[in-house]
C-alpha positions in Angstrom: -12.6 3.3 9.9 -13.5 0.0 8.5 -12.5 -3.2 10.4 -12.8 -6.5 8.6 -12.4 -9.8 10.7 -11.2 -13.0 9.8 -10.1 -12.3 6.2 -9.1 -15.0 3.9 -6.6 -14.4 1.0 -9.6 -14.4 -1.3 -11.2 -11.8 0.9 -8.1 -9.7 0.7 -8.0 -10.1 -3.0 -11.7 -8.8 -3.2 -10.7 -5.7 -1.0 -7.8 -5.0 -3.4 -9.9 -5.2 -6.5 -12.6 -3.1 -5.0 -10.2 -0.5 -3.6 -8.4 -0.3 -7.0 -11.5 1.3 -8.5 -11.2 4.4 -6.1 -7.5 5.1 -6.5 -5.8 7.8 -8.5 -2.3 9.3 -9.1 -1.2 11.0 -6.0 -2.7 8.6 -3.6 -0.7 7.3 -0.6 -1.5 4.1 1.3 0.5 3.1 4.3 0.7 -0.6 5.1 1.0 -1.6 8.8 1.5 -5.1 10.2 4.1 -7.6 11.3 6.3 -9.8 9.0 3.8 -12.2 7.3 0.6 -10.2 8.0 -0.3 -9.6 4.3 1.2 -6.3 3.3 3.1 -7.5 0.2 0.3 -9.9 -0.7 -2.1 -7.0 -0.7 0.2 -4.9 -2.7 0.5 -7.7 -5.4 -3.2 -8.1 -5.6 -3.8 -4.3 -5.8 -1.2 -3.8 -8.5 -2.7 -6.7 -10.5 -6.3 -5.2 -10.1 -4.9 -1.9 -11.6 -3.0 -3.7 -14.4 -4.3 -5.7 -17.3 -1.3 -7.8 -17.4 -1.9 -11.1 -15.2 1.9 -12.0 -15.7 3.1 -8.8 -14.1 5.6 -9.9 -11.4 5.1 -7.8 -8.1 7.9 -8.5 -5.7 8.6 -7.2 -2.3 11.2 -4.4 -2.3 12.8 -5.6 1.0 16.3 -5.2 -0.4 15.9 -2.6 -3.0 13.4 -0.4 -0.8 11.5 0.6 -3.9 9.9 -1.2 -6.7 8.3 0.8 -9.5 5.7 -0.6 -11.8 4.8 1.2 -15.0 3.2 0.1 -18.3 1.2 -3.2 -18.2 -2.0 -1.4 -18.6 -1.6 0.5 -15.3 -3.5 3.7 -15.3 -0.5 5.4 -13.4 2.8 4.4 -12.1 2.9 2.4 -8.7 5.7 3.1 -6.3 6.1 0.2 -3.7 8.2 1.0 -0.8 9.5 -1.3 1.9 11.0 0.9 4.4 12.1 -1.7 6.9 15.8 -1.3 6.0 15.5 2.5 6.7 15.0 1.8 10.4 18.5 3.1 11.4 19.1 5.7 8.6 15.6 7.1 7.9 14.2 8.3 4.6 15.2 12.0 4.7 17.6 13.2 2.0 17.3 10.0 0.0 14.9 11.4 -2.6 12.0 9.3 -1.7 9.8 12.3 -1.1 9.8 12.9 -4.9 7.5 9.8 -5.3 5.0 10.6 -2.6 2.0 12.4 -3.9 3.5 12.7 -7.4 2.3 11.1 -10.6 1.5 7.7 -9.2 0.2 5.5 -6.3 2.6 5.2 -3.4 2.4 2.2 -1.1 4.6 2.1 1.9 5.3 -1.0 4.0 6.8 -0.2 7.3 5.9 3.5 7.1 7.2 4.4 10.6 10.7 4.3 9.1 9.7 7.0 6.7 7.5 9.2 8.8 9.7 12.3 8.7 8.8 12.6 4.8 5.2 11.4 4.9 2.3 13.9 4.6 -0.7 14.0 7.0 -3.3 12.7 4.5 -3.2 9.0 3.5 -5.1 5.7 3.7 -3.8 3.4 6.5 -4.3 -0.3 6.1 -3.3 -2.4 9.1 -3.1 -6.2 8.9 -2.8 -8.4 11.7 -2.3 -12.1 11.7 -2.1 -14.7 14.5 -1.5 -17.7 12.5 -5.0 -18.5 11.9 -7.1 -15.3 11.5 -6.1 -12.2 9.4 -7.9 -8.9 10.3 -7.7 -5.8 8.3 -8.3 -2.3 9.6 -8.6 0.7 7.1 -8.3 4.2 8.5 -8.7 7.4 6.7 -6.4 10.3 7.3 -7.7 13.2 5.4 -11.0 14.2 3.6 -10.1 12.4 0.4 -9.7 9.2 2.1 -12.6 9.6 4.3 -14.8 9.8 1.1 -13.1 6.8 -0.3 -13.9 4.8 2.8 -17.5 5.9 2.7 -17.8 4.6 -0.7 -16.1 1.3 0.1 
């Protein structure tokens, strides 16, 4: 586990840029944190770090549940889920499992609402923000992600 205290937005951008160098197709990142803690901001910075297109628009998939990013110099597709709206219906039998561990990087905000379809191995990034300070905790679940954190 890595715990980063009092992270500025610039620090979060550096983390995303650094982490981008270790990611590959099939990776899964679960993003934890309350509204406004930095999950979508981190995702935006990570997608930009993977892309060669500074004008690529990375939006929160709050209303669509899934945003897909391909092209724009990305080395693989990026699937960005916001599972918040799945709280009452769950993710089973929706076809979302086809994206996880497949040909791209999958990022899931509010992963508790998709837990029935998520595998046991993933990188968890938890953001906490109290209005002043933003802390970030990275936790590896599985050997691949443990090696990734060792290299970070």
